[in-house]
N, C-alpha and C positions, 0 to 999 in steps of 0.2 A: 151698433151695427144693425141694419135693417134685415128683414126676412129675405128680401131679394138677394142681398149680398151673400147671406148664408146658403141659399139654394145654389147660387153660382159656384161657391167654393165646393159644395158637395158634388156638383156636376163635374168640375175640373178634377177633383180627386178620382172620380170614377173613370174619367178619360185617361188619367195618368196610370191607373191600375191596368186598364186595357192595353195601353201602349207598352207597359212593362211586361205583361204576359206575351204579347206579340213579339217583343224583342227577345225574350228567353226562348220562345218557340223557334224563332229564326236562327238563333245561335246553335240550338240543338240540331237542327236540320243541317246547318253548315258543317258541324263537326262530324255527323254521320255520313254526309256526302263525301267528305274529304277522306280518301283511303289512306293517305300518307301524310298525316299532320306533322308539323315541325315541332319536335319535342324539345328543341333547344331554347325555345322562348320561355322566359320566366314570367310568373305572375307579377301584377303591379306591386303587390306588397313584398315580393321577393322571398316569400316563405316556403314555396314549393317549387321543385324542379324535377322534371322527368328525364331520365337518361335516354339517349338515342341508341340505335343499334350498335354503332361502333364502340360506344362506351360500355355497353352491356357485354360485348364480345371481349373487350379488354379486361373487364372485371372477372369474367369467367375463365380467362386464359385461352381464348380461341382466336386471338389475333395472330394470324400466321405471318403477316408482313413484318411485324416488329419482334416477335418472339422466335428465336432460332430453335433448332432441334435439340440443342443441349440444355435449354433453359425453359422453365415453365413459370407461369405467373398466375396471380389471381386464385380462384377456387381450385384450379388444377394443382397448383403448388401446395395447397393445404391437403388435398387428397393424397398426393404422392409423398407428403412429408414423412409418413410412417414407413415408407419403403427404405430398405437398407441400402446404403450407398456402397458401391464396390470399393471405394477408396479406403474403407475400413479394413479391407483385405489387401494390404500392400503387396504381398507376394504374388498376387495374380498378374501384376504388371511384368514381373520377372518370368512367370510361366509362359505368358503369351508372347513375350519377346523371344524366348527360346523356341517357341513354336514357329514363329516367323522364320528364324534362321534355319531350323531343321526342315521346314516345308520347302524353302527355297532350294535347298540341296536335293531333297527327295524328288521334287517335281522335275527338276532338271534331269535327274537320272531316269525318271519315268518317261518323259517326253523327248529327251535328247534335244532340247531346245533351250533357249535363254529364257528362264522364268524368273520373275521378280515378284516376291510376296511382301506386302506391306500391311501394317496394322493401322486401320483407319480410326477405330474408336472402340473403347471398352466402356460399357454403360450398364445400368441396371434398369430392367423393364419388368412389367408384369406379363406373365405367360400368355394370358388371354389377349392382351393388347398387341403383343408381338405376332401372334398367330393370325390376327385379323389384318395385320399390315404386310404380310408376306406377299410380294408381287408374284403372281402366277403367270405362266407355268414355272414350277421350280421342283427340285428333287429334295425331299426331306428324308434324311438318314437318321434313324433312331439308333443310338448306340448305348451300350450298357457298361457301367463301371463295375467290374466283377467284385473287386475287394470292397467297394462301398455299397454294393447291392442297390444301385439306383441307375437312372437313365439320364441321357442328355440328347441334344439334337444338333445336327449339322446340316445346314441348308445351303444348297448349291443353286445359284440362279441360272436362268435359261442361257444367258450369254456365255457363262463359263462352261456349261454342258456342251454346247455346240462347238466351243473353242477346243475343248479337250478331245471331242470326237474327231474334229478336223485335224488336229495335230497328230493324234495316235494313228489315224488312218492315212497319213501321208499327205496332208494338205500343203499347198504351196505357202512359203513364207511371204509375208508382206501383204497378204490378201486377207481381209476380214472374213470370219466364218459366216456361212449362209444359214440364216435362221428359217426354220419351217414351222410356222405357228399353226395352231388349230388342230393339232393331232397329238395323240399320246406318244410318249417316248417308246421307241422300239426296244427289242431285247438287246440288240448290239449296243445301242446308246446307254442302256441301263447298266450293262456289264462293264462298259468302259468307265462310266462314272463310278461304279462300285470299286473299280481298281484304284481310282484316285482317292475315294473316301477311305479305303483301307490304308493307303499311304498316310493320309492326314491323321487318322486315328492312331496309327503307330507312332507318328511324331508327337501327337498330343500325350500319349503315354510316356514317351521319353522326356517331354517337357516337365511332367510332374514327378519324374524319378528322383530328383534331388530332395523333394519334400517327402513324398511317400510313394512307394511302388504301387502302381495301379495299371490294370490292363483294360483298355477300351476295345470292345468287340462290337462289330456291326450286328444289330438285331434285325432290322428290316428297313426297307426303303419304301416311301410313300410319295404320292403326288398330290394327295388331298390332305390339307392341314387337319381336317376333322379326324383322320385316322392316325395322326402323329401326336396325339395328346399324351403327355408324359407326366403331367402334374395338374393341380387345380388352376383355374384361370386367374385367380387373384394372387397366386404365389409369386414371389420375387425371384428373378433369374439374372444371371450374369450373361451379357451379350457381347461377344467379340466379333467385330466386323473386319474381315481380311480382304484385301484386294490382290488378285492374282493377274499379272500382266505377262503375256507371251507375245512380245512384239506388238503388232497391231490388234491382236486378239486378247481376250481375257474376260474376267468377270469377278464376282464376289462370292466369298465363302463366309458364312456366319455360324459361329459356334455358340450355342445356347446351353448353359449349364444351370439348373435350378440350385438355389441355395441349400435345399434339402440334400442334394447330391454331395455338395462340398462340406456338409456338416461334420463328417468324421475327421476331416483335417482342418477344421476351422481355426484351431489354435495355432497350427503351423502357418496358415495363411495370414494370421494377424501379425506375424513377425515383420519387423522393419527391414531386416536383412537376413541372409541365409545363415542358419545355425544360431540364431539369437536364443538366449535362455531367459524365460520370463521370470521375473522376480528373483533372479539368482545374482548375487554379488558376493564374491568370495571374501573380499575385505570385510564387508559387513557381517557375513556369516562367522568369520573367525572372531571378530570383536564381540558379537553376541554370545558366542560359545564361551569365551573367556569370562564375560560378565556373569553368565549363568553359573559357572563354576564357583564364583565368589558369593553366590546367594546363600543366605542363612536359611536352613531348613530345620524345623522342629520335629523331633521324633518322640513318640510316646511309647514307653514300655508298659504294657498292660500286664499287671501282676495277677489279675483275676477278674472274672465277670460272673455276675449272678443276677438272676431275675427274681424279684421279690414283689409281693402284692403291694398295692398302693396303701392299703390299710395298715400294714406292718410298718411301712416307711414313715407314715405320719405319726406313728407311736414312738419313733426313735427319740432318744434323749441323749444328753451328753454322757458319754461313758458306755453307750450301747455297743456291744461287740457283734460284729458281722463276720461270720465264718465262711471262708472260701474253700473250694476243693483243691486248690493249687498246693503242690508240695515243692520242696526245695530241689527235687530232681527234675521237675517239669521245665520244658523250654518256654520262655516268654515270647510274646509276639510284639514286635516293634512296628508302629504304625506312623505313617506320615499323613496327617489329616484323618480321613476315613479309609485309607488304602493300606492294607498290611504289606510290609516290605521285607522284613527279616525275622528269623527265629534264632534263639540261642539260650543257653543256660544262664541263670542268675548267680551272682557271687559278690565278692567285696574286693575293692581296689583302693588302697590307701585310706581306709576307713569309710569309703562311700560304696553304696550299692551299685553294682555294675552288671551289664549284660554283654556276654561275648557272642558276636554274630557268627553263626555257623552255617546257616542255610538262607537261601533267597527264595521268597515267595513270588512266583510269577503272577502277573495280573490276571484276574478272572475275565473270561470272555463274556461280552455283553449278550444277554439273551434277546433274541428278536421278538 
């Protein structure tokens, strides 16, 4: 190959390098200029793929179109997996079912109108998430469980507040309640809602009576969720959503009870049915008792005890005599293992050494 051909190849390689640099620079400019690139495209080798925004939302569990209110997916499902599910407390269903029936009767007597109360949903939520999701304006009633020494929350939405005010003040039937937004609730409205809350808390106390007697008393009423904090934001709570219909009027009542409040009766709420006894089976108990009575137990009659130095015991030989302070009139101690059980005098019976039990030794209390 001549020198001219070599120079031409070097010049061509320099031009190819320049073209490659210009091509890379143009690609970088095109990527920076495009604000919304198509992330669905795969590389030629198929080794890398970047998720688009819809796939990222689905992965994180933020896809509101596909995921309903009762289900979570993605990372949100992992985060909420540590939360206790209310279905582990089966008796809560019975309690809230009784609450619905009691409130239907009580609100009919209060309003002298046809009132229908229905249970929409019972779920488990975190307290902080629920407080951030309350639609305002609303009336937040903080109540206290006297026997359990803890608090709960009863939330009345704006629609039900104006419906109750309209019904109690003689509004016409068949006409929806008129809402006046943008102003705080008046004293009259607050007092009328307080009457309804008192009726609801009384019914809630009656609903828990078959499990455990408890008195729910109204502590205070707030309109700002910041002032109605009753537990830590990350604590799990049971949320019961009730729908109250009064003809064409009505609204929602939500009862929020932290798991810390229900802790004193947690074992009762774990029952599958009313009056269930955990771990109690009379047939098995009788069988176990009969088998225990047939068990062989070894008793040891301690004739005497003495503490000797190790040096003296090592010098013992066959025929060495050890003297005890026990006499024939002393009572011997009978032990089962290491536990003293009985005391009695020693004697003979049909040529055998025998002990007659005369007293029982109560077990010693363990020292703290």
